[in-house]
C-alpha positions as CSV (number, residue, x, y, z in Angstrom):
1,M,-29.4,-46.3,-5.3
2,S,-26.2,-47.3,-7.2
3,K,-22.9,-46.3,-5.8
4,P,-21.3,-43.4,-7.8
5,S,-18.5,-44.5,-10.1
6,F,-14.9,-43.4,-9.6
7,A,-15.2,-41.0,-12.6
8,D,-18.4,-39.5,-11.2
9,S,-16.7,-38.9,-7.8
10,L,-13.6,-37.4,-9.4
11,W,-15.7,-35.1,-11.5
12,D,-17.8,-34.0,-8.5
13,N,-14.6,-33.2,-6.5
14,F,-13.2,-31.3,-9.4
15,K,-16.3,-29.1,-9.7
16,Q,-16.1,-28.3,-6.0
17,I,-12.4,-27.5,-6.1
18,F,-12.9,-25.4,-9.2
19,A,-15.7,-23.4,-7.7
20,A,-13.7,-22.8,-4.6
21,V,-10.7,-21.5,-6.6
22,I,-12.9,-19.2,-8.7
23,L,-14.5,-17.8,-5.6
24,A,-11.1,-17.2,-4.0
25,V,-9.9,-15.4,-7.1
26,I,-13.0,-13.2,-7.2
27,I,-12.6,-12.3,-3.5
28,K,-8.9,-11.6,-3.8
29,T,-9.1,-9.5,-7.0
30,S,-12.4,-7.8,-6.4
31,I,-13.2,-7.4,-2.6
32,V,-10.2,-7.7,-0.3
33,E,-6.5,-8.3,-0.8
34,A,-3.4,-8.4,1.4
35,Y,-0.4,-6.1,0.9
36,K,3.0,-5.9,2.6
37,I,4.6,-2.5,3.3
38,P,8.0,-2.3,1.8
39,S,9.2,1.2,2.5
40,Q,9.3,4.0,5.2
41,S,7.2,6.5,3.3
42,M,4.0,6.0,5.4
43,E,5.6,5.9,8.8
44,D,4.5,5.8,11.5
45,T,1.0,5.1,10.2
46,L,2.4,2.0,8.4
47,L,5.7,0.4,9.2
48,V,8.0,-1.7,7.0
49,G,6.9,-5.3,7.6
50,D,3.2,-4.4,8.2
51,F,0.8,-6.7,6.3
52,L,-2.6,-5.1,5.7
53,M,-6.0,-5.8,4.2
54,A,-7.4,-3.5,1.6
55,N,-11.1,-3.0,0.7
56,K,-11.2,-3.1,-3.1
57,F,-15.0,-3.1,-3.4
58,L,-15.4,0.4,-1.9
59,Y,-13.8,2.2,-4.9
60,G,-15.3,-0.1,-7.5
61,A,-14.1,-3.7,-7.8
62,R,-12.3,-4.9,-10.9
63,I,-13.7,-8.0,-12.6
64,P,-11.1,-10.8,-12.9
65,L,-9.8,-11.5,-16.5
66,F,-11.8,-8.5,-17.9
67,N,-11.0,-4.8,-18.0
68,W,-14.3,-4.1,-16.2
69,R,-15.0,-2.2,-13.0
70,L,-18.1,-2.5,-10.8
71,P,-19.8,0.8,-9.7
72,A,-18.0,2.3,-6.8
73,I,-19.7,2.8,-3.4
74,R,-17.7,6.0,-3.4
75,K,-14.4,7.3,-4.8
76,P,-11.3,8.1,-2.8
77,K,-11.6,11.2,-0.7
78,Q,-9.2,13.4,1.2
79,G,-7.6,11.5,4.1
80,D,-8.0,8.0,2.7
81,V,-5.0,5.7,2.7
82,V,-5.1,4.4,-0.9
83,I,-3.4,1.5,-2.7
84,F,-2.8,2.2,-6.4
85,I,-0.7,1.3,-9.4
86,F,2.3,3.6,-9.9
87,P,1.5,5.8,-12.9
88,R,5.1,5.8,-14.2
89,D,5.3,2.0,-14.8
90,R,1.7,0.9,-14.4
91,V,2.9,-2.2,-12.6
92,T,4.2,-1.4,-9.1
93,K,1.7,-1.1,-6.3
94,Y,2.1,2.0,-4.1
95,I,0.4,3.1,-1.0
96,K,0.0,6.8,0.0
97,R,-2.5,9.1,1.6
98,C,-5.0,11.0,-0.6
99,V,-4.3,14.7,0.1
100,A,-6.5,16.2,-2.6
101,T,-9.0,15.1,-5.3
102,G,-10.0,16.5,-8.7
103,G,-10.6,20.2,-8.7
104,D,-8.7,20.9,-5.5
105,T,-5.8,23.3,-5.4
106,V,-2.6,22.0,-3.6
107,E,0.1,24.2,-2.3
108,I,3.1,23.5,0.0
109,K,4.8,26.4,1.8
110,N,7.8,25.6,3.9
111,K,6.6,22.0,4.4
112,V,3.0,23.0,5.3
113,V,0.4,21.5,3.0
114,Y,-2.6,23.6,2.0
115,V,-5.6,22.3,0.1
116,N,-7.9,25.0,-1.2
117,G,-6.2,27.5,1.0
118,K,-6.7,25.5,4.2
119,I,-4.0,23.6,6.1
120,F,-4.2,19.9,5.6
121,K,-4.1,18.4,9.0
122,N,-1.2,16.0,9.7
123,P,-2.3,12.4,10.2
124,K,-2.1,11.1,13.8
125,Y,1.1,9.1,13.3
126,A,2.8,11.3,10.7
127,I,6.6,11.8,11.2
128,F,9.1,14.0,9.3
129,I,12.5,12.3,9.0
130,D,14.7,14.6,6.9
131,T,18.0,12.9,7.0
132,T,19.7,9.6,7.7
133,S,21.9,8.9,10.7
134,D,24.9,10.2,8.8
135,G,23.2,13.4,7.8
136,Q,22.4,12.6,4.2
137,Q,19.0,13.8,2.9
138,I,16.7,10.9,2.1
139,I,14.6,12.6,-0.5
140,Q,16.2,15.6,-2.1
141,P,14.3,18.8,-1.5
142,R,14.8,20.3,-5.0
143,R,13.9,18.9,-8.4
144,P,16.3,19.5,-11.3
145,G,15.9,23.1,-12.6
146,G,14.8,24.5,-9.2
147,L,11.1,24.5,-10.0
148,D,8.6,22.9,-7.6
149,S,10.3,21.2,-4.6
150,R,9.7,18.9,-1.8
151,D,9.1,21.6,0.7
152,N,7.6,24.3,-1.5
153,F,5.2,23.3,-4.3
154,G,2.4,24.7,-6.4
155,P,-0.2,26.0,-6.4
156,Y,-1.4,23.1,-8.5
157,V,-4.9,22.2,-9.5
158,V,-5.6,18.5,-9.4
159,P,-7.2,17.3,-12.7
160,K,-10.6,15.8,-12.8
161,N,-10.8,12.1,-11.7
162,C,-7.3,12.3,-10.4
163,Y,-5.8,12.2,-6.9
164,F,-2.8,13.9,-5.3
165,M,-1.0,11.4,-3.0
166,M,1.6,12.0,-0.3
167,G,3.3,9.8,2.3
168,D,2.7,10.4,6.0
169,N,6.5,10.4,6.4
170,R,6.5,13.5,4.1
171,D,10.2,14.2,4.0
172,N,11.0,10.6,3.0
173,S,8.2,10.1,0.5
174,Y,8.5,9.8,-3.3
175,D,5.0,10.9,-4.2
176,S,2.8,13.2,-6.3
177,R,5.2,16.1,-5.8
178,Y,7.7,14.3,-8.0
179,W,5.7,12.1,-10.4
180,G,2.2,13.7,-10.6
181,V,-1.3,12.6,-9.8
182,V,-3.0,9.2,-9.8
183,P,-5.9,8.7,-12.3
184,Y,-8.9,6.9,-10.9
185,N,-8.4,3.9,-13.2
186,L,-5.2,3.1,-11.4
187,V,-6.8,3.1,-7.9
188,L,-7.0,-0.4,-6.4
189,G,-8.4,-0.1,-2.9
190,K,-8.6,1.5,0.5
191,A,-6.2,0.2,3.3
192,V,-8.3,-0.7,6.3
193,L,-6.6,-3.1,8.7
194,I,-3.1,-4.3,9.8
195,H,-3.5,-8.0,10.2
196,W,0.2,-8.9,10.8
197,S,3.4,-7.0,11.5
198,W,7.0,-8.4,11.4
199,N,10.0,-6.4,12.6
200,E,13.0,-7.6,10.7
201,D,15.3,-4.9,12.2
202,V,15.2,-6.0,15.8
203,Y,16.7,-9.5,15.0
204,P,17.8,-9.5,11.3
205,S,17.4,-12.9,9.8
206,P,20.5,-14.8,8.5
207,K,20.9,-14.8,4.7
208,V,19.7,-17.6,2.5
209,S,22.1,-18.9,-0.1
210,V,21.5,-21.3,-2.9
211,S,25.1,-22.6,-2.4
212,D,24.3,-23.4,1.3
213,P,21.5,-26.0,1.7
214,L,21.5,-25.5,5.4
215,S,20.8,-21.8,5.2
216,V,17.0,-22.4,4.9
217,P,16.7,-24.5,8.1
218,R,19.0,-22.0,9.9
219,L,16.6,-19.2,8.8
220,F,13.6,-21.2,10.1
221,E,15.3,-22.0,13.4
222,F,16.4,-18.4,13.9
223,N,12.9,-16.9,13.2
224,T,11.3,-19.6,15.4
225,I,13.6,-18.7,18.3
226,H,13.0,-15.0,17.9
227,F,9.4,-15.2,16.8
228,Y,7.9,-13.5,19.9
229,Q,10.4,-10.5,19.7
230,K,10.0,-10.0,15.9
231,V,6.2,-9.8,15.9
232,R,4.8,-6.3,16.6
233,W,2.0,-7.6,18.8
234,N,0.6,-4.2,19.5
235,R,0.0,-3.5,15.8
236,L,-2.1,-6.6,15.0
237,F,-5.6,-5.9,13.9
238,R,-5.1,-2.2,14.1
239,L,-7.5,-0.1,12.0
240,I,-5.8,2.2,9.5
241,S,-6.8,5.9,9.6
């Protein structure tokens, strides 16, 4: 048997690498994907610095490069923690809890959420932080014009194939009370697992500056020294519910 030529070996390696890249893209865009939590709206279920995995296949995976969607195993239901595209700009990825689905009636009375006349049970790690340390309200209770508000809302009937989303940190959540519902076509996946958690507040990292070439190695050294303290070890591989 003759030895493969350099060109044949190069072509064979290229095919293997190309297939691996395509498979990785399909998995990332259609089955699972990692997300970082940027805000406090889902505390204490999800904390700033949590990195989580989402199941994109459950709600109907999107086919890469095409505007197609595979059949869903099921659609989002009440209580799911859902990742979706923000309806206002159709670019930013948001994460909230699904409180109600199409056809449900949502009403909020003095901060208590009712769905179809029944109290929506608060999630296990839900908190209600109304003000900052200096007494300023984080999310203003009233909308302009004094109509629906943060603490009193509805009754509102959720349109078909849409979802009413709220943060678990309800007093500090910019959600469906303010910008409306999420259509099914903007739903990306269900949050399932925290695989990493990094607490930047306990030992804030030094700033990186383009004008200071040594700022990057200083950052690396600082985070290496404080690595153990900055990782939230008790949150690793925690299931999200």
